N, C-alpha and C positions, 0 to 999 in steps of 0.2 A: 566557109565558116570555119574558124579555128577552134581548136579544143585546148583547154588548159589541163594541167595535171590534176586540178581539182574537179574537173569533169569526169575523170577516170577513177580517182580515188576520193573517198569521203573520210573526213575526220570524225571519229566517234568511238563509242564504247564497243567492245567485243564481247565474246569471242567471235561472233559471226555477224557481220553487218546486216545481212538479210534478216537476221533474227533480233537485232537490237536497234540499229540505226533506222531501218524502215519502220518498225512498230513505234519507235519514239517519235519519228516525224509524223506518223499517222495520228498519234495521240495529240501532238501539237496542232495538227490541222483540225482535229475534232474540237479542241478548245477554241480555236479561231472561229469555227462555225457556230459554236454556242454563243460566243461573244457577239458575232455579227448579227445573229438572230435575236439577241437580247435574252437568251435563255440560260446563261451561266448562273445568274443569281437564283433562278427558279429550280435549278437542278438539285434534286434531293438524293438521287441514287444514280449510279452508272452500272452498266453491265458490259463486259467485254467477252467476246467469244473468239477463240482462235481455232483455225482450221488447217488441214494439211500438215506439212512439216512444222509449222509454227505450233501446232497442237502436240505433235508427236515428240518433238525434240526441244520445244520452247523452254521448258524449265532448265534443262541442261545448258542451253545456249543463252540464258538470261533474258528471254523475251518478256517474262512476267515483270522483272525488275525494270527493264527498259520502258515498258508501257507505264508503269507506276511513276517513273521519273518523268516521262513525257507529260503525264496528266497533272503533275504539280508544276509544269511549266519549264522543266529542264530541256535544253536543246543538246543534241549529240555533239556538236562542235564547240559547245561552251561549258559543258559539264565538267566539274572538277572530279575526276574519278576517285580521289581520296575521300570525298564527301558522300559519294553515292551509297556506300553501305549504311551510314548513319541515317540518311534520308529514308531508305527502305526500312531499316529497323524501326524507325519512329512510326511509319505508317502501320507496320505490322503490330507493334506493341500497343498503339493507341486506338487502332481500328478506325483511324481518321485519315482522310486525304484532303489536302488543301488544293482544290482544283485551280489550276492556273496561278497558284500562289495567292488567290483572292477569296476563295469560297470553300469553306470547310464542309465536308460531307462524311458520313459514315462509310467506311470501306473495309469490308471483311473479305480478304482475298479469296477464300474458299467459296464465298457466296457471290462475289461480283466478278471474278475472273475465271473463265471456264475454258479448259482445254478439251475441245470436241474431237477426240481421236476417231479416225475413220470417216470423217466428214470433210467435204470440200465445198467451196463456193462455186457457183456455175462458171464464172469467167476466169478463175485462176485457182490452181490447186492449193496455193498457200495464201490465206487471207485472214482477215479479222473484221469483226463488227464491233463498233462502239455505240452504245445507246445511252441516252440521258433520259431520266424520268423525273417528273415533278412529284409532289406529294400525292 
């Protein structure tokens, strides 16, 4: 089995791909699961919890912004980095997030995105949970 350079290196936002690309991809997979199960339109609120080094250094490494960008449907290899600050600024100013670009929900970062310092998930020291809630 051959490997390409793209198997070794990923295109995406930095400064740390484990703190940005991974969480953004996870947010996109979360959206796909919601869509596949027919739950996107019923989602009223989401809650994100970060563990391990994602919690300890996530704000400095832009994990929070990467997750929000992923939740609005942005993909790491397709994101225009010049647009990212305005997209995040809009979410923060309006307290609204357009899930998958299709479904507007209230999103207050301090209430919906939590950095759980000193906690880890059982199978991996760095992890995150994303949960969707209906009304």
